[in-house]
N, C-alpha and C positions, 0 to 999 in steps of 0.2 A: 206791931200793928199791921194789919193786912190792908194793902191799898186795893181799891176797886177801880178798874179801868172802865171808861165809858163804853157802852155797847155800840158797835157799828151799825150803819143803816143797811138793812138787808136789800133795799131797792137799788142802791148805787153799787153794790158788789158785782164784778164780772165772773162768770163761771169759767173755770179752767178748760183749755183745749185738750181734747182726748188724743191719744196716740194714733188711732185709726184715721181721724180726720187729717192729721199732719201728713201722714203717708199719702193719702189721696191727693192732697194739695201739691205735694212734691211731684207726684206722677203727672199731674196735669201740667205743671210747669215744664217738666222734661218733654212731654209730648208736644207741647207748643214749640219748644226750642227745636226739637227734631223736625217738625213740620216746616218751621221757618228755614232750617238748614237745607232740607231736601229740596224745597222749592227754589232755593237760590243756587245750590251747587250742581244738582242734576242737570239743569239746562246748560250750565257751563260745560259740564263733562260731555254732554251730547254735542254741543257745538264744537268742542275741541276734537271729538272723535270724527265728526262730519268733516271738519277741516283737514284732519290727517288723511281721511279717505279721499277727499278731493285732491289733496296734494299728491298722493300716491297715484291716483288716476291720471293726473296731468303729467306726472313724471314718467309713467309707463309709455313706451313708444307705440305708435300706431303702425301696424304692419299689414302688408298684403300677403296672402298665402295662396298657394296653388298646389295641386297634387301632381306628382311626376307621371310621365307617360311611360307605359310599359313597352319595352323594346320588342322587336320582332323575334320569333322563335329561331329563325336563322338570320345571321347577319353577314354582310359583306365587308371583309377586311381588305383594304387597299394599301399596299406598301410598295416602296420603290425597290427595284431589283437590278442587279448587274449581271449581264449575260457574258458567259465565258465559253470558250471552246471546250469540248469534252476532254480532248488531249491537246496541250499547247506546249511547244518545246522550241527553245533556241538551239541552233546547230552551230557548233564551233569546230575548228580544225584541231586535229591531233598531231600534226606534223608541221614543220616550218617549210616555207617555200613561196612560190609565186603562182597566182591563178593562171592556169593554162587555158581553161575553157569553162564556161558555165552554160547550163542548158535550159533553165526555167527562170522566169521572171515573176514578179508579184501577181497574184491572182490566178496563177497556174495551178491546176489540179494534178497531183502526182500520186502514184501508187507506191506502196511499200517496196523498197528495193530499187527504185529507179535512180539512175545516176543524175546527181544535181550539178556537180562541178568536178574538175580535175585540177590537182595541185602539182606543179612541177617542182621536184625537190632533188636536184642533182647530188647534193651532199649526202643525203640519205642513201641514194642509189650507189654511190661510191663506197659508203660504209658497209653496205650489204655485200658488195663484191669483195671488199677486204675481209669481211667476216667469213665468207665462203672459202677464201684462200686460207685463212687461219684455221678453219675447220679441217681442210685437206691436210695441212701440215701436222696438225694435232693427231689426225687419224694415222698418218704415216709414222710419226714417232711412236704412237701407241702400238702399232703393228710390229715395228722393229723391236720395241722393248718387250713385247709379249713373246716374240720369237726367241730372243736372247734368254728370257727367263725360262722358257720351256727347254731350251738346249742345256742350260746350266743345271736345271733340275735333273735331267737325264744323266749328265756326266757326274753329278754328285753321287748317284747311286753306285758308280764304279770307282768312287773316290779319286776321280781325275781332276777335279777342281776343288777350290776351297769353299767351305760353307759360307764364309762372309761374302765372297763374290756372288754366290747364288742368291743370298738374301738381298744384295744391292740391286741385282737385275729384277728380282721379283717385286721389290718396292718401286722401282722405276716403272715397271709395267702397270702397277696399280695407279701411280701418279699420272701417267700419260693417259690412262683411261678416264680419269677425272677431268683432265684438261679437254678431252674430246667432248664430254658432256657439257662443260662450260662453253665451249665454242659453238655447240649446237644451240644452246639456249640463247646466246648472243645473236646467232644468225636468225633464229626465229623471231626475236624481238625486232630486229631490223626489217624482217619481212613484213611484220605487222605494221611497222611505221610506213613502209612502202605501200602497204594496202590502204593506209589512211590517206594516201594521196587522192583517192577517189571518194567523193562525198555522196552517200546514198541516203534516200529518204527512209527514216525509221518507221513510218506508218503512212497510211492513206490520209491525205489532207490537202490543204491549200497553202501555197507560199504567200505569206503576208509581208515579209521583209526580205530584201536582198541588199546586202551591204558590200558586195564585191564586184570587181570588174576584171577584165583580162589584164594581166601584168601586175595586179595589186600584190603587195607583200603581205604574207600571212604568217602570223605567229601562233604557235600551238597553245591551246588552253583557253579557258573562259576568263579573259582579262577584263579589267575595269575600264580600259581605254575605249573611246568611241570607235565603232566599226569592227570590234573584235568578233562580233556575232556575224557569221557568214549568211545564214538564212534563218527565218522564223517560220515554223510550220504549225498549222492549226487544223485539227480534225473537227469540222463543224456540222457533221451529219446529225449529231445530237448535241444540244447546247445545255450547259449547266447554268441555271439562274439562281444566284445566291441572294437570299432575303433575310434581313434582320427582323425577327418577329418579337414584339414586346413580350415581356415575361407573363403578363396576364393572359395572353393567348397561347402560351407555349403548350398547354395541355390539349389544345384542339388541333394544332398544326402538327400532325403526326404523319408518318409515311402512309401513302395511299390517298391522301386528300387531294382532290382535283384543284388545279389553279388555272386561271385564265390570264393571258398577257395582252396588254394593249400598248401600242407605241404611238408617239405623237406624229411620227412621219407617215404612219399608216392609219389615218382616221377611219373608223368603221370596221377595221379588221381586228380579229381576235385570234389568238393562238392558244391551244390547250396543252397543258403540261400536268405533271403529277409530282407530288413530294416523294422523293426516293430515300432521303436520309436527312437526319438532323445532327447537330453537334452534340446533343444530349448534355449540354452544359450551358449555363447562363453566363454571358459575358459580364464580368464585374463592373467594367467601366460604363457600359451602355444599358445593362440589365435587359439584354435581348438574347434570343436564341437564333443561332445561324441555321437556316433551312436551305436545302438544295432542291430545286425543282428542275427536272429534266424535260426538255421540249424537243420534239421531233423536228428536224430541220433538213430533211433530205431534199427538199425543193430549193434550199439555199436562200430563202427569203429573209432570214434573220442573220445579222452579223454579230460575231463575237465582239465584246466590249461595248455593246449598245446598252442604253438605259431603257428600262421598261417599267410599267405599272403592273404589279401582280395582284390579282383579285382572288381572294379566298372566300368560299362559302362555308361558314362555320356554324355548327349547331350549338345553341345555347342550352347547356344543361340547367342553368338557373336564369330565369328571365332578368334582363337588365332594365334599369330605369333611365329615362332620358330627362335631364333637367337643364335649365338655362345656365349659362356660364355666370350670370349675375348672382346666382344663389350661392356660389362657392365662397368660403371664408378661409383665408390662409392664415393659420395660427402657428405659433412656435411648436406646438405639440403635433401639428400635422394638418392635413386638409379636412375641413369640417363643413357640414350643412346644418342650418338651423331649422328645426321643426317646432310646431306648437302642440303642446300637450297640456290640457287643463289650463288654458290661458297663460302658460309659462313656456318660455323658450328653452329648448334642449339642443345642445350642440352635439351632432352625431358624426363620428368619424366615418369616412367613406373611402372606397377604392374605385378609381376611375379607369375607364378604358379609352375609347376614342374621343377625340376633341376636335370638332370642326370649326372652332372659333365662336360659334353661337350657342351650341348645345354640347353637353358632355354626357357620355355614357357612364352611369354608375353601376359597377359590377357587384358591389357589396356595400351594405350599410343602410339601404332604404327599402321601404315597402310601398306598394301602390296606394295604400290608404294614408300615408303620411301627408301632413299639411306643411309644405315647405315655405319658409319666409322668402319673399322676393326682395332682392336688394337689401339684405340685412345691414343695419348700421355697424360700423366698426367697433362701437362701444358695447355691443350686445354681449351679455355674459350668460353662462349656463344657469338656468333657474330663474331668470328675470321675468317679471310679469309683463305681458304685452297685450295690446288691444288689436283684435282682428278687425280690419275695415274692408269695405268693398268700394271699388271705384264707382262713382255716380255717373249718370249720363252726361254730365257736363265735364267729366274728367277729373273732378275733385273728389277725394276720398270722403265718405260719410260713414258715421257709425252704423253698425248693423246689429240687429237682434238686441241682446241684453246691453250692448254698449250704448244704444240710444237711451234706454231708460236710465242707465247710470249717469249719462251726461245730463239728462233732464233733471234727475234727482239732485245733481250737483248744483244746478241752477237754483 
């Protein structure tokens, strides 16, 4: 039997939700969620970004910058120099004896070949007399041996003497001839020693030292004992001035360059010289080039051994830059100068020349358009962001240009 269910009320029944409406509803919910997320997260991100920017701005050091000054096309290089005589020689004795007489004292001008002193050496004189006597004996023996050898050689042709006797006299004649040559050489040696009893000037010059007096005992040779030097002679018509030039100027200090000398004891006076030669080698210890400047001193106004300031006028093939000493940074990798490029610090290696205590001449590494950081902090590193500031009228640094707006934006 079939059951019949009661019919539902058509007014109370809900219509089913279609699939399109469900998707629209879901999208609306997602959009609302995204809007709420964006309005809450984005401000926080902006605030965080602004905070990071402000932190970085506060961490970046404020620096003062200035451009280097271009050096002169010609520069004056002043270096210390030592003046020496063109020829300077100590004079020693070549024979033993006593000073019999001396003729010139210190400060005396002598000519080449002039007699300076006489040494009395009786032992050498007696040895010369003995050598002359020995020579006379040797010559007599040689003459007799030669006569005998000639006689026996004549008798040998007639078989009147033995061949052995003839050979003995011939050998004796050759031996005595050699003894004569030896005696002559010994006599000449002693004659030279006797000639050394007179001390002559080897060149024109001035006597600067005299260590002898009449009756003083003289030993031959250049000994290390005090007073072994008899005289000291200096030729000062031309003086040699030796100057140690730093390596960076070695290419400009060449023979022919004019130099001017000044001395403290002659204020306002200058003396002109010229570079005549260089060592053509850099000293490893001092990294300098030894330069010789010759100065005319025929008037005798300059003294050998004096100290002088040597002024060189050098032409700059490349213009140098002048910066303050306070801009230098001494790092383990070498000398550096900090410049600013695009608000970032860049450490530039440099080569310096003269240093007068306040400013330094930079020969290589900088251009005249570089902005150099004044008094850079020791903690400054390459590539670090910096803020360029300008000194205000009150002496306090104030932000300039874009730094003002950045500071105001931070507020």
